[in-house]
C-alpha positions as CSV (number, residue, x, y, z in Angstrom):
1,X,-102.0,6.8,-0.9
2,X,-100.7,3.5,-2.3
3,X,-103.6,3.3,-4.9
4,X,-103.5,6.9,-5.9
5,X,-107.0,7.7,-4.6
6,X,-108.0,11.2,-3.6
7,X,-109.1,11.7,0.0
8,X,-112.7,12.4,-1.1
9,X,-112.9,8.9,-2.7
10,X,-112.1,7.0,0.5
11,X,-115.0,6.5,2.9
12,X,-114.9,5.3,6.5
13,X,-115.9,1.6,7.1
14,X,-116.8,-0.2,10.2
15,X,-116.7,-4.0,9.6
16,X,-119.0,-6.0,11.8
17,X,-118.9,-9.3,10.1
18,X,-115.4,-10.0,9.2
19,X,-114.7,-13.3,10.8
20,X,-115.9,-16.9,9.9
21,X,-117.4,-17.2,13.4
22,X,-119.5,-14.0,13.1
23,X,-120.6,-14.7,9.5
24,X,-121.6,-18.3,10.5
25,X,-123.6,-16.9,13.5
26,X,-125.4,-14.4,11.2
27,X,-126.0,-17.1,8.6
28,X,-127.6,-19.3,11.3
29,X,-129.7,-16.6,12.7
30,X,-131.4,-16.0,9.4
31,X,-131.8,-19.7,8.7
32,X,-129.0,-20.4,6.3
33,X,-126.9,-23.6,6.6
34,X,-123.1,-23.1,6.2
35,X,-121.9,-25.6,3.6
36,X,-118.4,-24.0,3.4
37,X,-116.7,-21.1,5.0
38,X,-113.0,-20.5,4.7
39,X,-110.3,-17.9,4.4
40,X,-108.8,-17.4,1.0
41,X,-105.3,-16.2,0.3
42,X,-104.8,-13.6,-2.4
43,X,-101.2,-12.5,-2.9
44,X,-102.2,-9.9,-5.4
45,X,-104.1,-8.1,-2.7
46,X,-100.8,-6.8,-1.1
47,X,-98.4,-6.8,-3.9
48,X,-97.3,-3.9,-6.0
49,X,-94.4,-5.3,-8.0
50,X,-92.8,-8.7,-8.6
51,X,-90.8,-8.6,-5.3
52,X,-93.8,-7.7,-3.1
53,X,-95.9,-10.4,-5.0
54,X,-93.3,-13.0,-4.2
55,X,-93.1,-12.0,-0.5
56,X,-97.0,-11.8,-0.3
57,X,-97.2,-15.3,-1.9
58,X,-94.8,-16.7,0.6
59,X,-96.7,-15.2,3.5
60,X,-100.1,-16.3,2.2
61,X,-99.0,-19.9,2.5
62,X,-98.7,-19.3,6.4
63,X,-101.5,-20.4,8.6
64,X,-102.4,-16.9,9.9
65,X,-105.6,-15.1,9.1
66,X,-103.6,-11.8,8.5
67,X,-102.4,-13.4,5.2
68,X,-105.8,-14.5,4.0
69,X,-107.8,-11.3,3.5
70,X,-110.9,-12.8,1.9
71,X,-113.7,-15.0,3.4
72,X,-115.4,-17.3,0.9
73,X,-118.5,-19.3,1.7
74,X,-121.3,-21.3,0.4
75,X,-124.6,-20.9,2.3
76,X,-127.7,-23.0,1.7
77,X,-131.3,-22.3,2.4
78,X,-132.7,-25.0,4.7
């Protein structure tokens, strides 16, 4: 509703690899070496105007995963 999407444009999703630990385990299972794997803050992800952007930016500086919605990684073939 927040983004103005119609119900038929939204699909069910089941995340199975949404933690650093799980992604690292999967990478290792297929022979990839993890160079970097970290959570990344993105205040624009949860902001809709200048006030919510400021609040999101403040919360994204906290050390909780809830406020870092993206996982960024560099994997290397061994």
